[in-house]
PyMOL Python script that loads the backbone (N, CA, C, O; Angstrom):
from pymol import cmd

cmd.read_pdbstr("""\
ATOM      1  N   MET A   1      80.999  24.353  30.633  1.00  0.00           N
ATOM      2  CA  MET A   1      80.010  24.551  32.046  1.00  0.00           C
ATOM      3  C   MET A   1      80.611  23.165  32.336  1.00  0.00           C
ATOM      4  O   MET A   1      80.626  22.245  31.517  1.00  0.00           O
ATOM      5  N   SER A   2      81.118  23.107  33.619  1.00  0.00           N
ATOM      6  CA  SER A   2      81.571  21.944  34.468  1.00  0.00           C
ATOM      7  C   SER A   2      79.867  21.864  35.837  1.00  0.00           C
ATOM      8  O   SER A   2      79.352  22.746  36.523  1.00  0.00           O
ATOM      9  N   TYR A   3      79.571  20.517  35.676  1.00  0.00           N
ATOM     10  CA  TYR A   3      78.553  20.205  36.529  1.00  0.00           C
ATOM     11  C   TYR A   3      79.385  19.421  37.789  1.00  0.00           C
ATOM     12  O   TYR A   3      80.137  18.547  37.357  1.00  0.00           O
ATOM     13  N   SER A   4      79.387  19.549  39.041  1.00  0.00           N
ATOM     14  CA  SER A   4      79.815  18.637  39.921  1.00  0.00           C
ATOM     15  C   SER A   4      79.179  18.703  40.920  1.00  0.00           C
ATOM     16  O   SER A   4      78.942  19.846  41.310  1.00  0.00           O
ATOM     17  N   THR A   5      78.608  17.470  41.797  1.00  0.00           N
ATOM     18  CA  THR A   5      77.610  17.608  43.087  1.00  0.00           C
ATOM     19  C   THR A   5      78.649  16.417  44.110  1.00  0.00           C
ATOM     20  O   THR A   5      79.505  15.597  43.778  1.00  0.00           O
ATOM     21  N   CYS A   6      78.301  16.658  44.916  1.00  0.00           N
ATOM     22  CA  CYS A   6      78.844  15.687  46.273  1.00  0.00           C
ATOM     23  C   CYS A   6      77.783  14.433  46.398  1.00  0.00           C
ATOM     24  O   CYS A   6      78.002  13.625  47.300  1.00  0.00           O
ATOM     25  N   SER A   7      76.675  14.234  45.563  1.00  0.00           N
ATOM     26  CA  SER A   7      75.395  13.240  45.973  1.00  0.00           C
ATOM     27  C   SER A   7      75.715  12.290  44.805  1.00  0.00           C
ATOM     28  O   SER A   7      76.401  12.468  43.798  1.00  0.00           O
ATOM     29  N   LEU A   8      74.867  11.007  45.329  1.00  0.00           N
ATOM     30  CA  LEU A   8      74.950  10.053  44.752  1.00  0.00           C
ATOM     31  C   LEU A   8      73.881   9.618  44.640  1.00  0.00           C
ATOM     32  O   LEU A   8      73.534   8.573  45.190  1.00  0.00           O
ATOM     33  N   ASN A   9      73.118  10.338  43.890  1.00  0.00           N
ATOM     34  CA  ASN A   9      71.683  10.550  43.869  1.00  0.00           C
ATOM     35  C   ASN A   9      71.642  10.616  42.259  1.00  0.00           C
ATOM     36  O   ASN A   9      72.216  11.541  41.685  1.00  0.00           O
ATOM     37  N   PRO A  10      71.124   9.864  41.718  1.00  0.00           N
ATOM     38  CA  PRO A  10      71.260   9.956  40.211  1.00  0.00           C
ATOM     39  C   PRO A  10      70.146  11.287  39.867  1.00  0.00           C
ATOM     40  O   PRO A  10      70.191  11.695  38.707  1.00  0.00           O
ATOM     41  N   LEU A  11      69.285  11.888  40.692  1.00  0.00           N
ATOM     42  CA  LEU A  11      68.299  12.492  40.263  1.00  0.00           C
ATOM     43  C   LEU A  11      68.473  13.929  40.922  1.00  0.00           C
ATOM     44  O   LEU A  11      67.466  14.621  41.072  1.00  0.00           O
ATOM     45  N   GLU A  12      69.805  14.432  41.348  1.00  0.00           N
ATOM     46  CA  GLU A  12      70.293  15.025  41.484  1.00  0.00           C
ATOM     47  C   GLU A  12      71.839  15.473  40.839  1.00  0.00           C
ATOM     48  O   GLU A  12      72.394  16.565  40.720  1.00  0.00           O
ATOM     49  N   ASP A  13      72.260  13.999  40.471  1.00  0.00           N
ATOM     50  CA  ASP A  13      73.263  14.229  39.289  1.00  0.00           C
ATOM     51  C   ASP A  13      73.193  14.324  37.892  1.00  0.00           C
ATOM     52  O   ASP A  13      73.302  15.351  37.221  1.00  0.00           O
ATOM     53  N   GLU A  14      72.920  12.681  37.335  1.00  0.00           N
ATOM     54  CA  GLU A  14      72.650  12.465  36.092  1.00  0.00           C
ATOM     55  C   GLU A  14      71.585  12.892  34.705  1.00  0.00           C
ATOM     56  O   GLU A  14      71.643  13.116  33.496  1.00  0.00           O
ATOM     57  N   ALA A  15      70.243  12.791  36.273  1.00  0.00           N
ATOM     58  CA  ALA A  15      68.980  13.428  35.923  1.00  0.00           C
ATOM     59  C   ALA A  15      68.855  14.815  35.202  1.00  0.00           C
ATOM     60  O   ALA A  15      68.188  15.246  34.261  1.00  0.00           O
ATOM     61  N   VAL A  16      70.014  15.437  36.265  1.00  0.00           N
ATOM     62  CA  VAL A  16      69.911  17.159  35.887  1.00  0.00           C
ATOM     63  C   VAL A  16      70.826  17.208  34.349  1.00  0.00           C
ATOM     64  O   VAL A  16      70.626  18.050  33.473  1.00  0.00           O
ATOM     65  N   VAL A  17      71.534  16.445  34.298  1.00  0.00           N
ATOM     66  CA  VAL A  17      72.600  16.372  32.848  1.00  0.00           C
ATOM     67  C   VAL A  17      71.893  16.362  32.010  1.00  0.00           C
ATOM     68  O   VAL A  17      71.910  17.201  31.110  1.00  0.00           O
ATOM     69  N   ALA A  18      71.030  15.337  32.095  1.00  0.00           N
ATOM     70  CA  ALA A  18      70.106  14.810  31.422  1.00  0.00           C
ATOM     71  C   ALA A  18      69.216  15.825  30.686  1.00  0.00           C
ATOM     72  O   ALA A  18      69.199  16.079  29.482  1.00  0.00           O
ATOM     73  N   THR A  19      68.439  16.376  31.738  1.00  0.00           N
ATOM     74  CA  THR A  19      67.650  17.492  31.191  1.00  0.00           C
ATOM     75  C   THR A  19      68.293  18.494  30.924  1.00  0.00           C
ATOM     76  O   THR A  19      67.636  19.142  30.110  1.00  0.00           O
ATOM     77  N   LEU A  20      68.954  18.844  31.092  1.00  0.00           N
ATOM     78  CA  LEU A  20      70.088  20.166  30.594  1.00  0.00           C
ATOM     79  C   LEU A  20      70.275  19.846  29.107  1.00  0.00           C
ATOM     80  O   LEU A  20      70.058  20.824  28.390  1.00  0.00           O
ATOM     81  N   LEU A  21      70.726  18.389  28.269  1.00  0.00           N
ATOM     82  CA  LEU A  21      70.583  18.221  27.264  1.00  0.00           C
ATOM     83  C   LEU A  21      69.185  18.235  26.509  1.00  0.00           C
ATOM     84  O   LEU A  21      68.967  18.902  25.497  1.00  0.00           O
ATOM     85  N   GLU A  22      68.615  17.720  26.901  1.00  0.00           N
ATOM     86  CA  GLU A  22      67.502  17.544  26.276  1.00  0.00           C
ATOM     87  C   GLU A  22      66.657  18.962  26.097  1.00  0.00           C
ATOM     88  O   GLU A  22      65.868  19.108  25.163  1.00  0.00           O
ATOM     89  N   ARG A  23      66.939  20.130  27.224  1.00  0.00           N
ATOM     90  CA  ARG A  23      66.145  21.119  27.016  1.00  0.00           C
ATOM     91  C   ARG A  23      66.916  21.992  25.823  1.00  0.00           C
ATOM     92  O   ARG A  23      66.277  22.757  25.101  1.00  0.00           O
ATOM     93  N   CYS A  24      68.181  21.824  25.703  1.00  0.00           N
ATOM     94  CA  CYS A  24      69.224  22.379  24.931  1.00  0.00           C
ATOM     95  C   CYS A  24      68.661  22.054  23.346  1.00  0.00           C
ATOM     96  O   CYS A  24      68.413  23.000  22.598  1.00  0.00           O
ATOM     97  N   GLY A  25      68.504  20.815  22.953  1.00  0.00           N
ATOM     98  CA  GLY A  25      68.151  20.396  21.933  1.00  0.00           C
ATOM     99  C   GLY A  25      69.373  20.309  20.675  1.00  0.00           C
ATOM    100  O   GLY A  25      69.268  20.507  19.465  1.00  0.00           O
ATOM    101  N   GLY A  26      70.496  19.946  21.473  1.00  0.00           N
ATOM    102  CA  GLY A  26      71.668  19.610  20.943  1.00  0.00           C
ATOM    103  C   GLY A  26      72.880  20.655  21.140  1.00  0.00           C
ATOM    104  O   GLY A  26      74.103  20.535  21.074  1.00  0.00           O
ATOM    105  N   SER A  27      72.089  21.636  21.386  1.00  0.00           N
ATOM    106  CA  SER A  27      73.124  22.691  21.256  1.00  0.00           C
ATOM    107  C   SER A  27      74.590  22.939  22.560  1.00  0.00           C
ATOM    108  O   SER A  27      75.526  23.729  22.690  1.00  0.00           O
ATOM    109  N   VAL A  28      74.128  21.922  23.193  1.00  0.00           N
ATOM    110  CA  VAL A  28      75.601  21.394  23.995  1.00  0.00           C
ATOM    111  C   VAL A  28      75.569  19.784  24.092  1.00  0.00           C
ATOM    112  O   VAL A  28      74.820  18.889  23.702  1.00  0.00           O
ATOM    113  N   GLU A  29      76.885  19.893  24.883  1.00  0.00           N
ATOM    114  CA  GLU A  29      77.204  18.369  24.914  1.00  0.00           C
ATOM    115  C   GLU A  29      78.178  17.602  25.530  1.00  0.00           C
ATOM    116  O   GLU A  29      79.276  18.119  25.737  1.00  0.00           O
ATOM    117  N   VAL A  30      77.950  16.382  25.878  1.00  0.00           N
ATOM    118  CA  VAL A  30      79.099  16.094  26.947  1.00  0.00           C
ATOM    119  C   VAL A  30      80.349  15.641  26.437  1.00  0.00           C
ATOM    120  O   VAL A  30      80.522  14.952  25.431  1.00  0.00           O
ATOM    121  N   VAL A  31      81.291  16.134  27.299  1.00  0.00           N
ATOM    122  CA  VAL A  31      83.153  16.070  26.780  1.00  0.00           C
ATOM    123  C   VAL A  31      83.664  15.297  27.812  1.00  0.00           C
ATOM    124  O   VAL A  31      83.474  15.527  29.006  1.00  0.00           O
ATOM    125  N   ASP A  32      84.343  14.335  27.333  1.00  0.00           N
ATOM    126  CA  ASP A  32      85.113  13.515  28.483  1.00  0.00           C
ATOM    127  C   ASP A  32      86.157  14.071  28.657  1.00  0.00           C
ATOM    128  O   ASP A  32      87.133  14.047  27.908  1.00  0.00           O
ATOM    129  N   CYS A  33      86.040  14.623  29.666  1.00  0.00           N
ATOM    130  CA  CYS A  33      87.870  15.675  30.105  1.00  0.00           C
ATOM    131  C   CYS A  33      88.591  14.753  30.560  1.00  0.00           C
ATOM    132  O   CYS A  33      89.753  15.161  30.538  1.00  0.00           O
ATOM    133  N   ARG A  34      88.506  13.186  31.175  1.00  0.00           N
ATOM    134  CA  ARG A  34      89.149  12.328  32.136  1.00  0.00           C
ATOM    135  C   ARG A  34      91.157  12.724  32.004  1.00  0.00           C
ATOM    136  O   ARG A  34      92.063  12.834  32.830  1.00  0.00           O
ATOM    137  N   GLY A  35      91.065  12.812  30.653  1.00  0.00           N
ATOM    138  CA  GLY A  35      92.667  12.545  30.494  1.00  0.00           C
ATOM    139  C   GLY A  35      92.838  13.728  30.931  1.00  0.00           C
ATOM    140  O   GLY A  35      93.869  13.777  31.602  1.00  0.00           O
ATOM    141  N   LYS A  36      92.224  14.863  30.853  1.00  0.00           N
ATOM    142  CA  LYS A  36      92.902  16.007  31.597  1.00  0.00           C
ATOM    143  C   LYS A  36      93.030  16.150  33.010  1.00  0.00           C
ATOM    144  O   LYS A  36      93.749  17.042  33.461  1.00  0.00           O
ATOM    145  N   LEU A  37      92.404  15.362  33.765  1.00  0.00           N
ATOM    146  CA  LEU A  37      92.097  15.779  35.228  1.00  0.00           C
ATOM    147  C   LEU A  37      93.764  14.529  35.780  1.00  0.00           C
ATOM    148  O   LEU A  37      93.439  13.394  36.128  1.00  0.00           O
ATOM    149  N   SER A  38      94.348  14.656  35.786  1.00  0.00           N
ATOM    150  CA  SER A  38      95.263  13.663  36.422  1.00  0.00           C
ATOM    151  C   SER A  38      95.403  13.370  37.753  1.00  0.00           C
ATOM    152  O   SER A  38      95.644  14.224  38.606  1.00  0.00           O
ATOM    153  N   GLY A  39      95.266  12.241  37.960  1.00  0.00           N
ATOM    154  CA  GLY A  39      95.031  11.797  39.715  1.00  0.00           C
ATOM    155  C   GLY A  39      93.361  12.559  40.024  1.00  0.00           C
ATOM    156  O   GLY A  39      93.352  13.438  40.887  1.00  0.00           O
ATOM    157  N   PHE A  40      92.433  12.326  39.550  1.00  0.00           N
ATOM    158  CA  PHE A  40      91.192  12.903  40.078  1.00  0.00           C
ATOM    159  C   PHE A  40      90.216  11.291  39.704  1.00  0.00           C
ATOM    160  O   PHE A  40      90.239  10.965  38.518  1.00  0.00           O
ATOM    161  N   GLY A  41      89.535  10.496  40.530  1.00  0.00           N
ATOM    162  CA  GLY A  41      88.874   9.756  40.187  1.00  0.00           C
ATOM    163  C   GLY A  41      87.934  10.111  40.129  1.00  0.00           C
ATOM    164  O   GLY A  41      87.289  10.681  41.009  1.00  0.00           O
ATOM    165  N   THR A  42      87.389   9.646  38.201  1.00  0.00           N
ATOM    166  CA  THR A  42      86.164   9.381  38.086  1.00  0.00           C
ATOM    167  C   THR A  42      85.337   8.260  37.438  1.00  0.00           C
ATOM    168  O   THR A  42      85.865   7.623  36.527  1.00  0.00           O
ATOM    169  N   ARG A  43      84.151   7.978  37.807  1.00  0.00           N
ATOM    170  CA  ARG A  43      83.706   6.609  37.146  1.00  0.00           C
ATOM    171  C   ARG A  43      82.363   7.451  35.750  1.00  0.00           C
ATOM    172  O   ARG A  43      81.970   8.611  35.625  1.00  0.00           O
ATOM    173  N   PRO A  44      82.145   6.565  35.206  1.00  0.00           N
ATOM    174  CA  PRO A  44      81.010   6.902  34.315  1.00  0.00           C
ATOM    175  C   PRO A  44      79.577   7.058  34.641  1.00  0.00           C
ATOM    176  O   PRO A  44      79.214   6.212  35.458  1.00  0.00           O
ATOM    177  N   GLY A  45      78.651   7.867  34.262  1.00  0.00           N
ATOM    178  CA  GLY A  45      77.777   8.162  34.689  1.00  0.00           C
ATOM    179  C   GLY A  45      76.822   6.779  34.643  1.00  0.00           C
ATOM    180  O   GLY A  45      77.052   5.697  34.103  1.00  0.00           O
ATOM    181  N   MET A  46      75.505   7.293  35.524  1.00  0.00           N
ATOM    182  CA  MET A  46      74.530   6.021  35.297  1.00  0.00           C
ATOM    183  C   MET A  46      73.844   6.178  33.746  1.00  0.00           C
ATOM    184  O   MET A  46      73.965   7.242  33.139  1.00  0.00           O
ATOM    185  N   THR A  47      73.168   5.109  33.205  1.00  0.00           N
ATOM    186  CA  THR A  47      72.580   5.782  31.851  1.00  0.00           C
ATOM    187  C   THR A  47      70.742   5.203  32.277  1.00  0.00           C
ATOM    188  O   THR A  47      69.738   5.495  31.627  1.00  0.00           O
ATOM    189  N   HIS A  48      70.793   4.532  33.262  1.00  0.00           N
ATOM    190  CA  HIS A  48      69.032   4.692  33.773  1.00  0.00           C
ATOM    191  C   HIS A  48      69.062   4.212  35.344  1.00  0.00           C
ATOM    192  O   HIS A  48      69.697   3.191  35.605  1.00  0.00           O
ATOM    193  N   TRP A  49      68.425   4.886  36.343  1.00  0.00           N
ATOM    194  CA  TRP A  49      68.131   4.933  37.420  1.00  0.00           C
ATOM    195  C   TRP A  49      66.468   4.543  37.671  1.00  0.00           C
ATOM    196  O   TRP A  49      65.611   4.712  36.804  1.00  0.00           O
ATOM    197  N   HIS A  50      66.136   3.853  39.371  1.00  0.00           N
ATOM    198  CA  HIS A  50      64.619   3.590  39.748  1.00  0.00           C
ATOM    199  C   HIS A  50      64.673   4.982  40.331  1.00  0.00           C
ATOM    200  O   HIS A  50      65.689   5.400  40.886  1.00  0.00           O
ATOM    201  N   VAL A  51      63.680   5.626  40.214  1.00  0.00           N
ATOM    202  CA  VAL A  51      62.930   6.801  41.168  1.00  0.00           C
ATOM    203  C   VAL A  51      62.166   5.907  41.858  1.00  0.00           C
ATOM    204  O   VAL A  51      61.514   5.038  41.278  1.00  0.00           O
ATOM    205  N   LEU A  52      62.192   6.095  43.538  1.00  0.00           N
ATOM    206  CA  LEU A  52      61.894   6.181  44.782  1.00  0.00           C
ATOM    207  C   LEU A  52      61.153   6.923  45.455  1.00  0.00           C
ATOM    208  O   LEU A  52      61.281   8.142  45.565  1.00  0.00           O
ATOM    209  N   SER A  53      60.142   6.094  46.062  1.00  0.00           N
ATOM    210  CA  SER A  53      59.273   6.969  46.841  1.00  0.00           C
ATOM    211  C   SER A  53      60.441   7.360  48.032  1.00  0.00           C
ATOM    212  O   SER A  53      61.659   7.235  48.156  1.00  0.00           O
ATOM    213  N   ASP A  54      59.101   8.006  48.965  1.00  0.00           N
ATOM    214  CA  ASP A  54      60.095   8.520  50.228  1.00  0.00           C
ATOM    215  C   ASP A  54      60.024   7.201  51.347  1.00  0.00           C
ATOM    216  O   ASP A  54      60.535   6.976  52.444  1.00  0.00           O
ATOM    217  N   ASP A  55      59.381   6.697  50.708  1.00  0.00           N
ATOM    218  CA  ASP A  55      59.474   5.487  51.896  1.00  0.00           C
ATOM    219  C   ASP A  55      60.625   4.264  50.924  1.00  0.00           C
ATOM    220  O   ASP A  55      60.901   3.162  51.397  1.00  0.00           O
ATOM    221  N   LEU A  56      61.041   4.634  49.866  1.00  0.00           N
ATOM    222  CA  LEU A  56      61.828   4.015  49.269  1.00  0.00           C
ATOM    223  C   LEU A  56      61.718   2.626  48.224  1.00  0.00           C
ATOM    224  O   LEU A  56      62.418   1.670  47.891  1.00  0.00           O
ATOM    225  N   LEU A  57      60.338   3.202  47.947  1.00  0.00           N
ATOM    226  CA  LEU A  57      59.134   2.493  47.021  1.00  0.00           C
ATOM    227  C   LEU A  57      59.556   2.248  45.770  1.00  0.00           C
ATOM    228  O   LEU A  57      59.911   3.397  45.508  1.00  0.00           O
ATOM    229  N   PRO A  58      59.912   1.329  44.303  1.00  0.00           N
ATOM    230  CA  PRO A  58      60.064   1.956  42.878  1.00  0.00           C
ATOM    231  C   PRO A  58      58.317   2.856  42.882  1.00  0.00           C
ATOM    232  O   PRO A  58      57.347   2.548  43.576  1.00  0.00           O
ATOM    233  N   LEU A  59      58.404   3.830  42.009  1.00  0.00           N
ATOM    234  CA  LEU A  59      57.520   4.600  41.332  1.00  0.00           C
ATOM    235  C   LEU A  59      57.587   4.194  39.405  1.00  0.00           C
ATOM    236  O   LEU A  59      58.598   4.362  38.722  1.00  0.00           O
ATOM    237  N   SER A  60      56.728   3.847  39.068  1.00  0.00           N
ATOM    238  CA  SER A  60      56.230   3.775  37.606  1.00  0.00           C
ATOM    239  C   SER A  60      57.038   4.946  36.892  1.00  0.00           C
ATOM    240  O   SER A  60      57.654   4.653  35.868  1.00  0.00           O
ATOM    241  N   SER A  61      57.083   6.499  37.455  1.00  0.00           N
ATOM    242  CA  SER A  61      57.602   7.087  36.485  1.00  0.00           C
ATOM    243  C   SER A  61      57.968   8.286  37.018  1.00  0.00           C
ATOM    244  O   SER A  61      57.016   8.749  37.647  1.00  0.00           O
ATOM    245  N   TYR A  62      59.479   9.402  37.063  1.00  0.00           N
ATOM    246  CA  TYR A  62      59.150  10.500  37.162  1.00  0.00           C
ATOM    247  C   TYR A  62      58.095  11.818  37.414  1.00  0.00           C
ATOM    248  O   TYR A  62      58.084  12.834  38.109  1.00  0.00           O
ATOM    249  N   SER A  63      57.378  11.278  36.594  1.00  0.00           N
ATOM    250  CA  SER A  63      56.526  12.216  36.057  1.00  0.00           C
ATOM    251  C   SER A  63      55.183  12.338  36.999  1.00  0.00           C
ATOM    252  O   SER A  63      54.395  13.283  36.944  1.00  0.00           O
ATOM    253  N   SER A  64      55.041  10.899  38.107  1.00  0.00           N
ATOM    254  CA  SER A  64      53.986  10.616  39.119  1.00  0.00           C
ATOM    255  C   SER A  64      54.369  11.070  40.554  1.00  0.00           C
ATOM    256  O   SER A  64      53.891  10.677  41.618  1.00  0.00           O
ATOM    257  N   VAL A  65      55.551  12.185  40.288  1.00  0.00           N
ATOM    258  CA  VAL A  65      56.016  12.851  41.380  1.00  0.00           C
ATOM    259  C   VAL A  65      55.903  13.885  41.739  1.00  0.00           C
ATOM    260  O   VAL A  65      55.797  14.377  42.862  1.00  0.00           O
ATOM    261  N   ARG A  66      55.932  14.532  40.119  1.00  0.00           N
ATOM    262  CA  ARG A  66      56.228  15.789  40.208  1.00  0.00           C
ATOM    263  C   ARG A  66      54.529  16.913  40.398  1.00  0.00           C
ATOM    264  O   ARG A  66      54.607  18.138  40.497  1.00  0.00           O
TER     265      ARG A  66
END
""", "prot")
cmd.dss("prot")
cmd.show_as("cartoon", "prot")
cmd.util.cbc("prot")
cmd.orient("prot")
């Protein structure tokens, strides 16, 4: 599976992938395919991020907005 977005929001990018990995319990893995994408710009994903309110204030946790 390939997952791609045009968003710079980690809740729409990295958090989706992290949730998929968590829910699949080790049955899927991230594969680095940058060597196969000649001329395609890539960057490493974020490993942590701050969740912000609609007012752009930091929230204590993602679960507080569910």
